C-alpha positions in Angstrom: -34.7 156.9 -73.1 -34.8 154.9 -69.9 -32.2 152.4 -68.8 -34.3 149.4 -69.6 -34.8 150.5 -73.2 -31.1 150.9 -73.7 -30.3 147.5 -72.3 -32.9 146.0 -74.5 -31.4 147.4 -77.7 -27.9 146.3 -76.6 -29.2 142.7 -76.1 -30.7 142.6 -79.5 -27.5 143.9 -81.0 -25.5 141.1 -79.2 -28.0 138.4 -80.5 -27.7 139.7 -84.0 -23.9 139.7 -83.7 -23.9 136.1 -82.4 -26.2 135.0 -85.2 -23.9 136.6 -87.8 -20.9 134.9 -86.2 -22.6 131.5 -86.3 -23.6 132.1 -89.9 -20.1 133.1 -90.9 -18.6 130.1 -89.2 -21.0 127.8 -91.0 -20.2 129.5 -94.3 -16.5 128.9 -93.8 -17.0 125.3 -93.0 -19.2 124.9 -96.1 -16.6 126.6 -98.2 -13.8 124.4 -96.8 -15.9 121.3 -97.3 -16.7 122.2 -100.9 -13.0 123.0 -101.5 -11.9 119.7 -100.0 -14.6 117.8 -102.0 -13.4 119.6 -105.2 -9.8 118.6 -104.5 -10.8 115.0 -103.6 -12.8 114.7 -106.9 -9.8 116.2 -108.8 -7.4 113.7 -107.1 -9.8 110.8 -107.9 -10.0 111.9 -111.5 -6.2 112.2 -111.8 -5.7 108.8 -110.1 -8.2 107.2 -112.4 -6.6 108.8 -115.5 -3.1 107.6 -114.3 -4.4 104.1 -113.6 -5.9 104.0 -117.1 -2.7 105.3 -118.7 -0.6 102.7 -116.8 -3.0 100.0 -117.9 -2.7 101.2 -121.5 1.0 101.3 -121.2 1.1 97.8 -119.8 -1.2 96.5 -122.6 0.9 98.3 -125.3 4.1 96.9 -123.8 2.7 93.3 -123.9 1.4 93.9 -127.5 4.9 95.3 -128.4 6.7 92.3 -126.9 4.4 89.8 -128.6 4.9 91.7 -131.9 8.7 91.6 -131.5 8.7 87.9 -130.6 6.4 87.1 -133.5 8.6 89.0 -136.0 11.7 87.2 -134.6 9.9 83.9 -135.0 8.8 84.7 -138.6 12.4 85.8 -139.4 13.8 82.6 -138.0 11.4 80.5 -140.0 12.2 82.3 -143.3 16.0 82.4 -143.0 17.4 81.2 -146.3 19.7 78.1 -146.1 23.2 77.9 -147.6 23.1 77.2 -151.4 26.0 74.8 -152.0 24.7 71.9 -154.0 24.7 68.1 -153.3 28.0 67.0 -151.9 28.8 63.4 -150.7 31.1 62.7 -147.9 33.5 59.9 -147.7 32.3 56.8 -145.9 35.2 57.1 -143.4 33.3 60.0 -141.8 30.1 58.0 -141.1 29.1 58.9 -137.5 31.1 62.1 -137.5 29.6 65.6 -136.9 30.1 67.4 -140.2 30.4 71.2 -139.6 29.9 73.7 -142.4 32.3 76.6 -142.8 33.6 79.2 -145.3 36.8 81.1 -145.8 37.0 84.8 -146.7 39.4 87.5 -147.6 39.4 90.9 -149.2 37.7 89.3 -152.2 34.3 89.0 -150.5 34.2 92.8 -150.1 33.0 95.2 -147.4 29.4 94.3 -146.9 29.3 90.9 -145.2 26.4 90.6 -142.8 27.9 88.1 -140.4 24.7 87.5 -138.4 23.0 86.4 -141.5 26.0 84.1 -142.3 25.7 82.5 -138.9 21.9 82.2 -139.0 22.2 80.5 -142.4 23.9 77.5 -140.8 27.6 78.4 -141.2 29.4 77.2 -138.1 32.9 78.6 -138.7 35.0 80.8 -140.9 38.7 80.9 -141.8 39.8 84.4 -142.4 42.8 85.3 -144.4 45.1 87.3 -142.1 47.8 88.0 -144.7 49.8 86.8 -147.6 53.4 86.6 -148.9 53.5 88.1 -152.4 54.5 85.9 -155.3 57.1 88.2 -156.6 59.4 89.6 -153.9 58.2 87.4 -151.1 57.2 90.2 -148.7 54.5 89.7 -146.1 51.3 91.8 -146.3 48.2 92.2 -144.2 44.8 91.3 -145.8 43.0 94.6 -146.3 39.7 93.3 -144.7 41.2 91.3 -141.9 40.2 93.5 -138.9 36.7 94.1 -140.3 36.2 90.4 -141.0 37.4 89.1 -137.7 35.4 91.6 -135.7 32.2 90.8 -137.6 32.7 87.0 -137.3 33.5 87.3 -133.6 30.4 89.4 -132.9 28.2 86.9 -134.7 29.5 84.0 -132.6 31.2 82.0 -135.4 34.2 79.7 -134.7 37.2 81.5 -136.1 40.4 80.3 -137.8 43.3 82.2 -139.5 45.2 81.4 -142.6 48.1 82.9 -144.5 48.7 82.6 -148.2 52.2 81.2 -148.4 54.9 81.4 -151.0 57.6 80.3 -148.5 60.8 79.0 -150.2 62.6 78.0 -147.0 62.0 77.1 -143.3 62.8 80.6 -142.1 60.0 82.1 -144.2 57.6 79.4 -143.2 58.3 80.0 -139.5 57.9 83.7 -140.0 54.5 83.1 -141.4 53.5 81.0 -138.4 54.7 83.9 -136.2 52.6 86.3 -138.2 49.5 84.3 -137.5 50.4 83.5 -133.9 50.8 87.2 -133.1 47.2 87.8 -134.3 45.9 84.7 -132.5 47.3 86.0 -129.3 45.4 89.2 -129.8 42.0 88.0 -131.1 39.7 85.1 -130.3 40.9 82.2 -132.5 39.3 78.7 -132.1 40.8 76.7 -134.9 44.3 75.6 -136.0 46.5 78.1 -137.7 46.7 77.4 -141.4 49.5 77.6 -144.0 47.8 78.0 -147.3 50.6 76.3 -149.4 49.8 76.5 -153.1 51.3 77.5 -156.4 50.7 80.9 -158.1 51.0 80.9 -161.8 54.4 82.5 -162.6 55.1 83.1 -158.9 58.3 82.6 -156.9 57.2 79.2 -155.4 56.1 77.7 -158.8 59.2 79.0 -160.6 61.5 77.6 -157.9 59.8 74.2 -158.0 59.9 74.0 -161.8 63.6 75.0 -161.9 64.4 72.1 -159.5 65.2 74.4 -156.5 62.5 72.8 -154.3 61.6 69.2 -154.1 59.0 67.2 -152.1 61.2 66.9 -149.1 61.9 70.6 -149.1 58.2 71.5 -149.3 57.4 69.2 -146.5 60.3 70.6 -144.4 58.9 74.1 -144.9 55.4 73.0 -143.9 56.7 71.3 -140.8 58.8 74.5 -139.9 55.5 76.3 -140.0 53.9 73.7 -137.7 56.7 73.5 -135.2 56.8 77.3 -134.8 53.0 77.4 -134.3 53.2 74.6 -131.7 56.0 76.5 -129.9 53.7 79.6 -129.8 51.0 77.4 -128.2 48.8 77.0 -131.2 47.6 74.0 -133.2 48.3 73.9 -137.0 47.1 72.7 -140.3 48.4 72.7 -143.9 46.1 73.7 -146.8 46.7 72.2 -150.2 44.7 71.3 -153.3 44.6 67.7 -154.6 47.3 68.3 -157.2 49.7 70.0 -154.8 49.3 67.3 -152.1 49.6 64.4 -154.6 52.4 65.7 -157.0 54.4 68.3 -155.2 54.2 68.1 -151.4 54.0 64.7 -149.6 50.4 64.9 -148.4 50.4 61.4 -147.0 53.5 62.1 -145.0 52.4 65.5 -143.7 49.1 64.0 -142.4 51.1 61.9 -140.0 52.3 65.0 -138.3 49.7 67.7 -138.8 46.1 68.3 -140.0 45.3 68.6 -143.7 42.8 70.9 -145.3 42.1 69.4 -148.7 40.9 71.5 -151.6 39.2 69.5 -154.3 36.3 71.0 -156.3 34.0 68.1 -156.9 30.8 66.6 -155.6 32.9 64.2 -153.6 36.6 64.0 -152.6 38.7 61.3 -154.2 41.8 62.0 -152.2 42.7 58.9 -150.2 45.0 60.5 -147.7 43.9 61.7 -144.2 42.3 65.2 -144.0 40.4 67.2 -141.4 38.6 69.6 -143.7 37.4 69.6 -147.3 37.0 72.7 -149.5 34.5 71.5 -152.0 33.7 74.6 -154.1 34.6 78.2 -154.6 31.2 79.2 -155.9 28.9 78.8 -152.9 26.2 81.3 -152.2 25.8 82.2 -148.6 23.1 84.6 -147.1 24.9 87.8 -145.9 27.6 87.6 -148.6 27.0 89.2 -152.0 29.8 87.4 -153.8 30.8 83.7 -154.3 32.6 82.1 -151.4 34.6 78.9 -150.7 32.6 76.2 -148.9 34.3 73.9 -146.4 33.3 70.9 -144.4 35.1 70.0 -141.1 34.8 66.4 -139.9 34.6 66.1 -136.1 34.7 62.7 -134.3 32.3 63.2 -131.4 34.3 60.8 -129.2 37.6 62.6 -130.0 36.8 65.9 -131.7 40.4 67.3 -131.7 43.6 65.9 -130.4 46.8 67.9 -130.4 49.4 66.8 -132.9 52.1 69.0 -131.3 55.4 67.4 -130.5 55.3 65.0 -127.6 56.7 66.3 -124.3 54.6 69.4 -123.9 53.4 69.8 -120.3 49.9 71.0 -121.3 47.1 68.9 -119.8 44.4 67.5 -122.1 41.1 69.2 -121.5 39.5 65.8 -122.1 40.8 64.8 -118.6 38.7 67.5 -117.0 35.0 67.5 -116.1 33.0 69.4 -118.7 29.4 70.3 -117.7 26.6 72.0 -119.6 24.7 74.6 -117.6 21.5 73.6 -119.5 21.0 70.4 -121.4 18.1 71.8 -123.5 16.7 75.1 -124.6 13.8 76.4 -126.8 14.7 77.9 -130.2 13.5 81.6 -130.3 15.2 82.6 -133.5 18.6 83.2 -131.9 21.7 80.9 -131.6 21.4 78.7 -128.6 24.3 78.9 -126.1 23.6 76.9 -123.0 26.9 77.7 -121.2 29.7 75.5 -119.9 31.5 74.9 -116.6 34.8 73.0 -116.6 36.5 71.5 -113.5 40.0 70.1 -113.0 40.1 67.9 -109.9 37.3 69.9 -108.4 38.8 73.3 -109.2 36.7 75.4 -111.6 38.6 76.6 -114.7 38.3 80.0 -116.1 36.9 80.5 -119.6 39.2 82.7 -121.7 42.3 81.7 -119.7 42.1 77.9 -119.6 39.6 77.1 -122.3 37.4 78.5 -125.1 33.8 77.5 -125.9 32.4 77.4 -129.5 29.0 76.3 -130.6 28.0 74.6 -133.9 24.6 73.5 -135.3 23.0 75.9 -132.8 20.8 78.1 -135.1 17.8 75.8 -135.6 15.9 73.1 -133.6 17.7 69.8 -133.3 21.0 68.8 -131.7 23.6 71.5 -131.1 27.2 71.0 -130.0 29.5 72.9 -127.6 33.2 72.5 -128.4 35.5 73.2 -125.5 39.1 73.8 -126.6 42.0 73.9 -124.1 44.3 77.0 -124.1 47.1 78.1 -121.8 48.0 75.2 -119.6 45.4 72.9 -121.4 45.2 71.4 -124.9 43.0 69.3 -127.1 39.2 69.7 -127.3 36.0 67.9 -126.1 32.5 68.1 -127.5 29.2 67.8 -125.8 25.7 67.9 -127.3 22.5 69.6 -126.2 18.9 69.7 -127.4 17.3 72.7 -129.1 13.5 72.4 -128.9 11.3 73.8 -131.6 7.7 74.9 -131.2 5.7 78.1 -131.3 6.3 81.0 -129.0 
């Protein structure tokens, strides 16, 4: 072959090679473009699926929240009230806030649902911390004390402690006050410490009285020994007695000049003419959350002077009533839970500390209407003040 023919074939070969290179490059671009488009479509599908899932989760969350709130509302509307009958209160307590309470011991058993108790309208509970036995006179702890006080505290009830007394002398009475004060220093206790002074059929106290070993003056001296020891330990006090005991054994009228009285008289109305702070009206009340009968009590609170210390004059504790007590919120909407608007307390511009200088308890706060916050002085402060707040009803 000649030189021109060879060159011609070589040129054709180069053109074919260039065409193949261009075609290969275009194919690579197409493949990359298709791969990118596939990834983009896949990403869009995943993004759309995720968005749909998030929307579904959001919708389900809202539905779940509305369901919970609706159930809470229905539960609140169908909470059974306390079944305690038709009691009449003495005319001297007109204008007072009447707070409903119970007292419990081992006798009410293991299965108290304290949140149901609170929701039913019970504001406070007195818990038996211990007792002095009626034979040898030894002190014993109530078997359900720890369980009861923990449950009542968790439910937000006001708490008081009492001891069943068989004290024959001032030393035994003071020891009973120490027993309660030791527990009150450990747990949250809002109400006065109580000496439950009553006769036990055939017991040491009854036998000593009937034999002439204890007279009215002696019983009153024992009761006041309990009170003085309680005051010395920084706690307010109260004496429990039934109508017969206060009228015919102890001097109820005299005691009421120096301490608070918790009257027990099972009747539709109290006929006792002496002063009293609380009335135990029956031992057969039925309260939601408690399977067994329970004692029902009423506490009479003067809104202008809810509680004033009866401790001996000369203590250097300042009255909390001289401080500036402020609600954080003056109203709230009832959502099936106890309303607690919060409190700030100031002494000459200095903010006091809750738990160190005062305690806050709430009553009448489990249904629409008027609730009350009771601020009790502790530590360097004494007495109590009460302020009201509105609880609004209405649908969620």
